[in-house]
N, C-alpha and C positions, 0 to 999 in steps of 0.2 A: 704571536702572543703566547705566552705559556702559561701555565698553572699550575698549581704545586699542591694542588687542595680539588678533590675530584667534587664536585655539586651532586647530591641526592635529588632527582627531578621531583620526587613527589613532597619531597621537604621545602622545595622553592615555591613549588606550587602553592604550599599552607601556606608559606611566608607571604604570597606577593596577593592574597587574596583568590586562589587559583588563576592567577594570571591575571585578574582586571587590573591592577596597578602600572603592568608593563605597556600594557593597552593607553591608558591615562597619561603615563609617561612620554608616549609618541604622542598622542593626543591629549593634549590638556581642556580640548572643548568639548567632552563624551560627556552625553546626558542619559542618566536611565531614568527609561518608558517604566517599566515594571520591575521593584525594586526585586532583585536579587535572579533577575530572568534576561531580560535586552536591554540592549542601551538603542537611542534615536540616532536611526542612518545618519554617518555621515559622508565626507569625501574619501576617497579613499586616498592615501596619502605616497603609493607608491606611483603614479603620474598624474597629472593636471586635471585633474576630474572634475566633470561641469554637473554630477548630476548625483545627489548625494543617497547614494543606493550602494552604502556599506553597512555590514551589517554585523555587528557582534552581541553574541547571547551564549547565554551559560549552556552548556552541557549537561544535563545530570548523569547521562551514560557515561561520558568520557571523566567527568570530574573535574571541568577547568572550562574558563572561556573560548570560544571558539569566533573564526571570523570568514565572512564570505560575500562577494564584493556579488551583488545582482544585476549590477551594470551592465556588465558587458564592456573588456577593459581593450584599447584601442590596437592591442598588441595579440591578443587572442590568448593573452594568458589567463589561468583561472588561478583567482585569488580565492585561496580559502584555506583551511585548518585548524593545527591550536595555535596558541600562546608564543610556542616555540616554532614555528614554522613562519608565526608574523614576526617574530623577531630576528630570524632566517631573512629573510627580506629586507627589513630595517636596516641590519648590518652591512649585508649587501649593498645595498644601495648605499653606506659610508664607505665605500671601499676596504671593507673588511672581510677578509676569507677567513672562516673560524670552524674549528672541529664543533663537534656538539657538544663534546665536555666542555671547551671554550667557549662556548655561545653562552651553556649554563651560567658558567662565572664572571661574563661579561652583564649581564639582566643582575645578577646579584650584586654587582659593583655598582650600576647605573640606579637601581631603586635603592642604596646602601642598607642594603642587607648583609650582617657580617659574612664570611664565609664559611666561619667556625661552627653558623650556628645551623647551617643546611648542608654542612659535608655528610658525604657518603659513611657509613658505617659498615658498612659488608664484610663479611667474616669469610673463612673457609670452610667448606662441609667437612674436612678430614676428620673431626672431632668425633670424641665417643659419644652415644646415646643414651640413658636409662631406659632401659624395657626388662620393667618389675627389679628384681634385684642384678639382674648383668649387667652390663655395659657393653654395646654396640654397634660398632663403625658403621656411620651412616651407610655405607653401602651396604654391609651385613645387612642393615633391619630394612634396607629396601628388598635384601635378596628374604628373609623371612616373612615379611606383613606383605610386601607386593609393591610397596611404596616409600616414598619419603619424600614430605613436602620440602623440607630443609628451611623450615622457618629462621633456625638458630642464625642464617645467614644475613638474614632481609629483617632490620630494625623497624621497618618502616609496616611488615607484614597487616598488621591491627590499625592502623592512622592511616592508612593509604584505604584498607577496606573502608573504612566510617568515612574516610573524605565521599567514596562514591555514594552508600546506602544513606549515610546521614540524610541527605535530601527527600528520604520519601519516612524519618523520621523516628530510624532505627539507633539507639544507640549502641557504643560502645560495650558496654557491661551485655546484652543481649550476642553481639558479635563473637564474644568469648566463650558466651556459655551455652552458642550453638555450635564453638567450633569454626565461623567462618573468619577468612583473611585472604588481605590478598601475598599471591607467591609469584616469585623473582624466577624461581629453578626450582625443579624438582627430579628425583629418579624414579623409575617404575620399570615394574618387569614387563618385556614385550611379547606376543603371544608365542614365540620362540623360546622363550624362557631368558633371553639376554639381559643384563644391565644395561638401561636407556639411560640418560639424561637430555631433557628439554630445558631447553633456555626459555621464559616468556617474557622479556625484558623489556619488548617492544611494545608492549601494550596491558592495558589492566584485565590479571585474571585472577580471578575468587575461586577458591575450593570450598566446597561444604566438606570439613573430614570427619569420617567416621572412623574406627576401629582397625577396623580392614579394605577400607578402598576411599574414596573423594570424589563426588562430583565437581569438575572444573566448568567456568562459567565463565567466560568472556564476555564481557558485554560490545564489543563494538569492535567489527563485526561481531552478529552474537552468535554465540556457538556453544554447545554443550559436548562432553565426551567427561568419560571415568578414566579413572583409577584404579590399581588395585584388584580387588575381590568385590563385584557387584551382588548386592545383596538382591536374592528373589524376591522378596518382602519387603520394596523401598518405601519407608515410612519419613521422611525428612522432618523431625523434631519428635518423635519417640522416645527417643530416649533421653531426653529433656523432662516428657510426660513421665515417664516411666521415673529417673530419679525423683521426683518431686511427689510422685504420688507413693512411691516406697517408704518417705520420710513422714506424710500424713496417715501411713498406715491404710491408703486406698481406702478412703471412705470419698464415695462416689460423688464427681463434680457435677455443675450445673450444664455447662457447654460447652461442644467442642464445633470448633471451624474447620470443613475440610477446604482449601484454596487450592488453587492454581498452579505456584511454584512456592521455591524456597525462600525467593525477598518478600513475596505475598505475608509466607508464614513471620518471618522474622519482623513483617510491619505492624502484623496481626499481635504479636509478643508484648512488641513496645507499646502497643493501648493496650495492654490488661488481659488481650483474652486467650483461649489457648487454642495452638491451631497445629497443623499438619497439612504437608501434600505428598501425593504419589508422585510416580514417573513423570506425568505429565495428566492433562486434563482426559485423555481420550486411554489411559491405561485402565486397566483392571483394577477393583480394588484388590489388595494382600488381604492374603489368610489370615495373616497376624492382626490385620484390623479387623475382622469382624468374630473374631473368635475372640481377641482379647481387648484391643484397645476402646472397642465403643462401647463394651461395655461398664467402661468409667466413667462415662457419664448419663444423665439425664434424658439430654439430646443431642441432635447432631445439627448444623449447619454446613448446607453445601455450599459455596462462596467463587465461584468462578469468574472467569474473566465477562465483561459485558462485550460479548461479541455471538456470532453464532454458533462458533464451535461450544463456547462456553454456555451458550443456553442448554443447545444439544445434550451434551454433557452431565449438565446439574441435571436436567429431566432422567437422563438416564441410571442417575447414581441414586435420584430419589424414587425411582421406582424399583432399584433395587434392593433398598432397605428398609423403605417404609414398613413392608410387612413384620419386621424384626425389629425396629428400632424407631425412636419419635425423632424423623427427620424430615428438614424444610429446605429447599429451593430461596437462595436469597437473591431477590430479583430488583437489578440497579435502577435506581432514579435517570431521570433524561439527565440531570445535571454532568454526570459523570462524561457520555459521551460527546455534550456539547464541549466539555472543558478541554478535550483531546485525549481523554484517557482510556483505559477500557480496566482497569483492576485497580484493588482497592490501595496498593504502592502508588500509582497514579491518583489516587483520591489524596493521600499524602503530599504527594509530590507538589499538587497544582494546588494546595492549600485551602481544599472544601472543605465545608463545614463539619469537624469531626461530631459535633454535639449530636448534627441530625444521623451521621452514622451510626454513635450510639444508639438514637433514640429507633433507627431501623433495624438494629441489631436485637435490641429491647422485644420489636413488635415480633420478630421469625422466634422470639422464645416466648413469645405469649404472653408479654409484658407491654405497656407503654397505653397512650392514648390511642385509643380502637378506631378513633376518626382517620391517624395520621397513620394509622400501619397498612404497609405497602401491600400489594398483590403478590401472595408467595405461590414458590414454583413448588405445587404437589405433587406433579408425575401425570396430571388429569390433562396437559396441556395437548399433549398428542395422542393418537392410536396407541393400543395396547402390543406395538410391535419393536422390532431395529428400526431404526429411524437413522440413516448417514447424516453427520455436521453438515454437510453441505444441502440438506433438507431444506434449512431453512434460510430463505432470500432475505437478507437485509433490503429493506425497502425504505424509498425516500421519504423523508418526514411530513407527517401529515402539514406541519407549518406551512411547507414547500408549499403544497396544493394550496393554503389557502391564503397564502400572498400574490398568487401569480398570477398575473394579469387576466384579467374576464376574458380574450378571446381563448386561451391556453386550457385557463381554468373550467370553462364550458365544454369543451369537449373533454376532460381526464374527467368531469364531475360524470360520463354516461360509462363510465366503466367500476363498477363494485367491484370489484376484485383487485386489490392490493399491487399485484405481479402486473397484472393487464395495466393499472395505470399507469404503473412505473413505466412499460414499454411504451407505451402509447406515448408520454409526454418525453420519453427520452427521444424518441422516433421523430417526432417531429420539430422536437428542439433541432436535430441533423438534418431533416429536410429542411427546415426554412430556414438553416442556417446560410443559404445561395441564394435565396430569395432580395437579397439588399446588397446588392456587387456593389452600392455607391457609399456604405455606411463603415467605419473603419475604428481601429480600437489604435491605439499608442502604447505598445510593448517595443523594448529594447532598442529603444532610438527609432522605431522603423512603424510604419502602416500595416496593420495587420486586421483582415477579414475577420466574420465571425464565422469561418467556417467549421464545423467536426466533424469526424471520423468516429466511430458508432459501432462496435460489435455485439450483439445480442446472440447467444447461448444456451442453449437450453435442451430436453431429451427430445425427438422426433414427437410431432401433433400435441407439442402441450402448449402451444400460444403465441406461437412468434407469431403466427399471423394478422396479430393487431396490428401488427407496422402496416399492412396494406393499408389500413383507414387512413395513415400518417401517409400515405403516397398521395393520395386522393385530393392534398393540401395543392397538389402540385400537377394535379391533371390539369386546370381550367389553364395554368400558363403552356403545359405544353400542349391541350387543343389550340390556345391564342396562336405559336408559335408555330403548329403547323400550319393550320389556314393563312398564315403571314407569307409561309412558304408559295401554296397555293396558288395566293393571288400575285407575291412576285415572280415566279414561273410562268404565268399567266402573261406577265406585265414584259419580261423577256424577252417570249417567247414572240410575241407581237413586234416589239421595241427590232430581233432578230431577223425578223421575215423582212423588216421595211428595210434593213441593213443590207440586206442581199439582195433587193430589189433596189436599190436605191444605187447601187454599183462605184459610188464615189468612193475612193481610197482614202480622202482625207477627213473622210466621216469615219469618227473611231467606233469600236467595236463593243456592242455590251456587256457590260458584265455577266455571267452566267452568277444566280444569289447562291452562294452556301445557305444550307436548312440549319437553322437553330434547333436546339431541343434541350427539355430543360432536361430528363431523364437520359443520362448518358450509357448503354447498355455493357455490362461489362466482360460479355465473350467477345469483343472487338479487337482488334490489333493494335500498336503500339501508335502507327501511323495512324489510325482512324480515331483516340482518342483525342489526340492533338489537335486534328482536324478540325474535331468536333470544340474543344477549346476554344480554336480562332474561329470557327462560325459563330461560337457565343460570346466572342468579346471575353471571353476568361471564364465563365460562370459554369455553373454542371453541377447536378448529383448523382454518384454511380449508386442505385439502389439494389440489391435482391437478396431476396429472404435464402436463399440456397448459397451459402458460400461456397461452396465448390466450383460453383460456375466459376469465378472469379480465380479459384485456385486452379483452374482444370488451363484456362488461359493464361495465366502464368509460366504451364509449364512448355510450352512452345516461344521459340525464339519469337516470332509473331507479337506474342502477344505478351509478355512479359512486363506489361511495365510499371514494375514494385518502384521503380525510380523514380517516375513521372509522379506517384501517388507522394513519395515521400518530399519529394520537391514543392510541389503543389501545396502541401500541408504548410508549409514558410513562403507561400506567395514565389518559391525561387521560378526564374525564368527556366523553361522548360522549350528544348526544340529537334528538330526532326531535319533530318538533310537524305536527302536520296540520289543515289547515282541515277538510276534511272530515265530523269527528264532534267537533273541539274535542279528539282525543288529541294527548296531552305524556309521551313517555317518553324517561326519562334514566338511561342506566347511566354509576355511578359507576363509576372506578376497574376498565375491561375489561379483563380478561386473556385476549388473545386472540395465538393462536399462526400463522404462514403459512409451509407449506412446497408448494413450487412445483417443478415442472423445466419445461423448454423445448429449445428447440434456442436457437442462439445469436441468431439474427432474434427471436427471441420476449422477450429479452432489452429487445430496444431498443422492440419493440412498445409493452409495455407498461410500461417507466420510458424514456418517449421522450427526456430529458436527464439527465446528470452532475449537474446542480443541480435535478432532481427532488428534493422530499424524502421520498419514498418511498425513491427508491434507497438512501439513505444511511443505511435501517434493515435492508437485506439484508447476510447475510455470504451469502457467492457462492463457489461453487463450478463450476470450470469445466474442461471433460474432453477430448482429443483422443481418436479410435478411431481403430487402427491398424487395421482392419476384417481383425480374423483370428475365423476359426471359432471359437465356443466349444462345445463341449461341455454343450449343455441336459441331460442325462442323469446328470449325474456324483454320486456318492451318496457322502458322507463314513463311511468305514467305521466301526463300532461307533458313530454315533448313528443317531437317530431322525431321519425323515423330519421337511425342512424346515417344511412344514406343522404338522406335531404341534409342531413344538421351539417354534414363532409363537404357536402357541394357548396353547401352555402357558404362555408368560411375558406374553400378556394378559390369560390367569387370575390369575396371581401381580399384574399391574397390577390388574386387577379387585380384588382384595382388599386392594389399598394403597388403593383409593380408596373404598371403602366406610367402611375405615379412620379415613380422616384427612380427608374431605372436608366432614364436619361438626364438625370438633376443634378446637381450639386452634391460634391463630397459631404458627409458628417461624421465627425468624429465624437464618439464615444468615450469621454473620461470619467477613470473612477476617481474617488476624493481620496485625498492625502489621507484621512484615517482608513477607507480602505483599503489603499495600497498596504497600511503601514498591518492589518489584519491579515494580507492575503501571504504579506512574505512571511511573517512570524509563524501561518498556519502551515505552509509550507517549508519552511526551512525545520520545524520542529516533525513533519510527514514526513521529510526528505533523510533527515537521522534516522529517524525511526523504523522507515524500509528499508534501507540496506544494512543497519544493524542485523532486520530482521531475515533480508534475504540475500544481501549483495550489492553491488555495488552494479550490476547491470539493472536494476529494476529505478536508480534514482532518475533513467531518462526518463521514464515516466510521468516521474512525479509531477519531474522539471517541467513536460510537454503538458499533463495534466491541469498546471498552473493556467499555461494560457488557455486551452480550452475552458476551463472555470470563468477565466475572463471574456472570452467568446459568447458564455452562455448570457453573462450581464451587458452583452451588448444587447443581444437577441430580445433578451426579454425588456430590457432600458427601448429598445425599437420599437418594438410591437405595443407596448402602455403607450408611447408617445402616439403612433400612427392610427390606433385603436378609436381614437378620439376626432380624427377626421384633421387633425392641424397635420401645418406641412413638415415637414423635416428643417430646424435650424443648421446652421452651422456649425454647432456642436450642441453637446447633450452629457447633462453630468448623470451618474448611476443612484440612484433611490436606494437607500438602504436593503429596500423592502427585497429589490431585485439584486442587490450582491448577495444576501443572506440565501436567500432563493438557491444563487447560482454555490454558492458552497455550501448548502445542505446538499445540493445535489451529487457536488462534485465527492465528498466525503465519503457519501454513500458507495458511489463509485469504487472510491479507495478499498472498501473493503471487500465487494467484485475482484479488484485487481488483484488484490494475492489470491484465490481462487485459484483465477485465470493465469496467472504465472508463474502457482505453483504446480497445478495440471501440465501447463505446456513445459515446464522444469523439470517435469517427473517424465513425462513421454520423449524429453531429449535423452534421458538417461537409459528406459527400457529399452530405444532404438539402438543405445551399445552394446545389449546383450547377443547373446549369441542367437539363430533361428529359432530353435526349439525350446530352451526358457524363454523366449520374446512370446512367439506364440501361443506359450503357457499362461502368459501374465497377462497378454488380450484377452484371451478366454475368459479370465478370470471377472465374476462382479465389484460392481465396489466394499461389499462385503461379503465375506463367505465364511463357513465353517469350514474344520480342518476335513471332515467327512466330503463335502462339496468340492473340495481342493481336490481331495484323492481322488471323486467320480471324473472331474473335469482331466486331470492328468494319464485317468485311466481311457478316456475316449479315446485322446491324441496319442493314445498306445507310448506311451509315457513310463518304464518303470517304475516299479514303489520306490527305489532306493536313487535312483537319477532325480523322481519326483521331491525326495527327501532332500537331496543336492541344491537341487533347484529353488526349493523355502529359501534355507540358506543363503544363497547368491543374492534370490532380490530383498531380505532383512539386508542382510549387507551392503547391498545399494541402498536402503533406504526408501523402497518403494511399497513396503510393505510393513504395517504395524499389527500387533496382537493387543485391542483394548479390551477381549476376557479371555477365560481359558478357555481354548478352543476357538476364538473366532478372530476375526483378521480382516484389516482394511485398506484399501490400498491406501496410499499417501497421497 
């Protein structure tokens, strides 16, 4: 097949409802669940599918409709991508081998789109460009200014940008005013002064253009970089406000909003507000802002992201400015986070109440209904000292604790501290996850148990010991199994003595009992781990309050059972063959839970890389401690001693164990609307996390979805058995338990980002040479330039060498400067 017309991909997307029309052309049965966002799951058209798990959804970041098969194809193929990938599969199945250009032409032909209306209008950049009264060749202009975006050769530079930004309420007029456009190619001068050309045609790339430089943004995967000359006082939106103020005679305006990023500035501008952003939320405040910009306004509102970093940065900016300016911090309500967003752009994209947003901004301005006024961030929420963003631990929502089954609720109520309460709940769920070996769920057309892998990390002596209370929940089973073994051994020895005295060769020799144990020690060999699982009939919990115990075992050939843990997470068969005695042990469908705690460094000691398959199997909870003294002698009025309460809970669990261990299987099933919510939530999270952190984190999100289902199984079963009822053949998940599980995992996804970034940066620092690595490791989380020089001097590093190392750490993105002379590890 040949084509004479080159089709413009962006134009074809606009003409086909961002690709949705082609999906409907192939699958006329498509139904929209939520207008403009997602279709009802259907059958995969590329193989005989028996399960409607083929998802078609709109991606605001990509600006087109995407597809993903969550059912697991029988050929093991990953069916996912955008509409052009979908068309490639469709035409391939029809026996057509098309180039990408031919594929675009064929899509237009099948949809009845006139190719002339979507043809490419690309032109050469060899022409002249007017600069003042001169005309410069594009290359000469790039050499003089430092860059050239070559907009003239790309007819869709504004339209394609608008197709992306329109989902955030941003108009073409605003994009034109702020010099925002999509780019396919640009020229730039590299660090050696050589003219280079970069082609961006394989992805959507946005440029925020200024006179002497441009900030380049790629939405997916998410990246930022600069071309041209980067301003030391980067304030996006300043020039537009300056031009307006010149026209108005510099009359003082009402309100300026400082927000987190360029897209948020454009969204707020489209809503009618004056807004600017700096290089990042954690960047220092430019001198141009405090000396000039802020004086143009009666009040300033800081509206950063609804996450721990955003909150910490808001507090810092408010505290920095409140002595000189009328400033308040905007505190987001719960509706944004519940909808899956974190900033004002997400607020508009998710179609939340704009009138409510305007009322909340008016309250920050001191207007509006006092009763509806939100709690403002005034800088008094934390002590007057430098506080790193990581100090704010995202906690599990209160509504989760409100809706827990009474068994867990009673235990969690004993811990008033939010972090202690979270650690207790998470570790209790992980320990209990191995107590119901006869309970299953249905996932990817297979049975899955409720077993969870959890890693809690924090500073030394900062409260991880709360996990010891969760261990007590299994102590009664542990003691029961130990006593059972003593009894069995006594019977065995009596039977063995009788066998020996009998002397009859036809009498079978009694079998020596194997010792079962609920808690499997981490510092044992591979063979011992497998033997324990075999003796236990596949169940068990590895629980260590010092993760280095497991890390130390992994460093030995005899103790490196990482592959056993990876397989056990998915109940894959593990086996052991020993040459010494021709022994062969095979464990089918092991049900193993893992509960670990340790310092931040211990995470890296055990899991050396984000691409380590074991890393993606864990749920992570990372917390910081304010190092405040806690009263260790507090008692809850009218309650039992804590030890008695947990021993009582352990006895209750032992009773469940004895009743259900040898019982019939029980399947716990999600309701259809819960499945739809789960798929939609994790599809959005997968796209967002990959755009933020890259492909490797995708495995964590996919397995977090499985862990979320497992938590619903635990909550559902405990809610049922606590009433004394027998487990039926099947249980349906209640909405309260599903919502609780989703709330827990949503919180842990915030923690995952912290742990992921920390481990990724640790991997980067490990590539440094010995001396700069030693310097980096010796630096605290935040430090001044004076502290840096002092640490370098202690390590006997010369001043000039330390200066060079600082540049290296910045280049490797291991450090950032958040204020003049103040630095932070990334």
